[in-house]
C-alpha positions as CSV (number, residue, x, y, z in Angstrom):
1,M,-8.2,35.2,-32.1
2,L,-5.4,33.5,-34.1
3,E,-6.2,29.9,-34.9
4,E,-3.4,27.4,-35.5
5,T,-4.1,25.1,-38.4
6,T,-1.1,22.7,-38.0
7,G,0.5,23.9,-34.8
8,R,3.9,23.9,-36.6
9,C,4.8,27.6,-36.3
10,F,8.4,27.8,-35.3
11,A,7.8,30.4,-32.7
12,C,4.5,29.3,-31.1
13,G,3.5,25.9,-32.5
14,P,3.1,23.1,-30.0
15,N,3.6,20.5,-32.8
16,N,7.0,21.8,-33.9
17,P,9.7,19.6,-32.3
18,I,12.4,22.2,-32.7
19,G,10.1,25.3,-32.1
20,L,10.2,27.8,-29.3
21,K,6.7,26.9,-28.1
22,L,6.0,30.5,-27.0
23,S,2.7,31.4,-25.4
24,F,1.2,34.9,-25.5
25,R,-1.2,37.1,-23.6
26,F,-2.6,40.6,-23.5
27,E,-1.8,42.8,-20.6
28,G,-3.9,45.9,-21.3
29,D,-2.8,47.3,-24.6
30,E,0.4,45.4,-24.6
31,Y,1.0,41.8,-25.9
32,V,3.5,39.7,-23.9
33,T,5.5,36.5,-24.1
34,E,8.5,35.2,-22.2
35,F,11.5,33.2,-23.6
36,T,14.1,31.3,-21.6
37,P,16.8,30.2,-24.1
38,G,18.9,27.1,-23.7
39,T,22.4,26.3,-24.9
40,H,21.0,25.2,-28.2
41,H,20.0,28.8,-28.9
42,Q,23.4,30.3,-28.5
43,G,25.7,32.0,-31.0
44,Y,28.7,32.9,-29.1
45,D,29.3,30.9,-25.8
46,D,26.5,31.8,-23.3
47,I,25.0,34.5,-25.6
48,V,21.8,33.8,-27.5
49,H,21.9,34.1,-31.3
50,G,20.6,37.6,-32.3
51,G,18.5,36.0,-35.0
52,L,16.4,34.2,-32.4
53,V,15.9,37.5,-30.4
54,A,14.8,39.1,-33.7
55,T,12.4,36.2,-34.3
56,V,10.7,36.6,-31.0
57,L,10.5,40.4,-31.4
58,D,8.9,39.8,-34.8
59,E,6.5,37.1,-33.6
60,V,5.2,39.1,-30.6
61,M,4.4,42.1,-32.9
62,A,2.9,40.1,-35.8
63,R,0.9,37.7,-33.6
64,M,-0.5,40.6,-31.6
65,L,-2.0,41.9,-34.8
66,W,-3.5,38.6,-35.7
67,D,-5.0,38.2,-32.2
68,R,-6.6,41.7,-32.6
69,G,-8.2,40.5,-35.8
70,F,-5.7,42.0,-38.3
71,P,-4.4,39.3,-40.7
72,F,-1.1,41.2,-41.3
73,A,2.5,40.1,-41.9
74,T,5.8,41.9,-41.4
75,A,6.7,44.1,-44.3
76,E,9.7,45.8,-42.7
77,M,11.4,45.4,-39.3
78,T,14.4,47.1,-37.7
79,V,16.1,45.7,-34.6
80,R,18.5,47.5,-32.2
81,Y,20.5,45.3,-29.9
82,R,21.5,46.9,-26.6
83,A,22.8,44.0,-24.5
84,P,23.2,40.3,-25.0
85,L,20.5,37.8,-23.9
86,R,22.3,35.2,-21.9
87,V,21.5,31.5,-22.1
88,G,19.2,30.5,-19.2
89,T,18.0,34.1,-18.6
90,T,14.3,34.7,-19.0
91,A,13.5,37.7,-21.2
92,R,10.1,39.4,-21.4
93,F,9.0,40.5,-24.9
94,V,6.4,43.2,-25.0
95,A,4.7,44.6,-28.1
96,R,2.3,47.5,-28.8
97,I,0.7,49.2,-31.8
98,T,2.1,52.7,-32.4
99,R,0.2,53.8,-35.5
100,Q,-2.6,52.6,-37.7
101,R,-3.0,53.9,-41.3
102,D,-5.3,52.7,-44.0
103,K,-3.7,49.3,-44.8
104,M,-0.5,49.6,-42.7
105,I,0.0,49.1,-39.0
106,E,3.2,50.1,-37.2
107,A,4.2,48.4,-34.0
108,E,7.2,48.2,-31.6
109,A,8.5,45.6,-29.2
110,E,11.2,45.3,-26.6
111,A,13.0,42.4,-25.0
112,L,13.6,43.0,-21.3
113,T,15.3,41.3,-18.4
114,E,13.5,40.8,-15.0
115,D,15.1,44.0,-13.7
116,G,13.8,46.0,-16.7
117,T,17.1,46.2,-18.7
118,V,16.3,46.6,-22.4
119,L,18.1,43.9,-24.3
120,A,16.8,44.7,-27.8
121,S,14.0,46.8,-29.4
122,A,12.3,46.6,-32.7
123,K,10.0,48.6,-34.9
124,G,7.9,47.1,-37.6
125,R,5.5,47.9,-40.4
126,F,2.8,45.3,-41.2
127,L,0.6,44.9,-44.2
128,P,-2.4,42.7,-44.9
129,V,-1.8,39.1,-46.0
130,R,-3.3,38.7,-49.5
131,G,-6.4,36.6,-49.6
132,L,-7.0,37.0,-45.8
133,E,-8.1,40.7,-45.8
134,P,-11.3,41.2,-43.7
């Protein structure tokens, strides 16, 4: 299980005053969080900044690995945006491992609306964090 040392992580830390304060859980083989953006998260009027969507996609994948006992960090990530996330709309972010090789893990994640519309998807490659290898 991932242990917070300072609680200041931008995505999940409870002690970061400007953080997203996301919480996560496993649902079978998938790892899940929800994010409801406010007006302070927008880029264009009423549309959430794409960088924040990418941040949550990255976090749900990387944190899933840490919570599974893999101290890995993102080495590469690609994001495909399909529809805008609107301010005030709750999106569900879901991640899963797609491939494990020696010292690299591949994962994917999606951001979905309540009706299942895919807002964005991501694929990532993750490598061990030096000094934290098991």
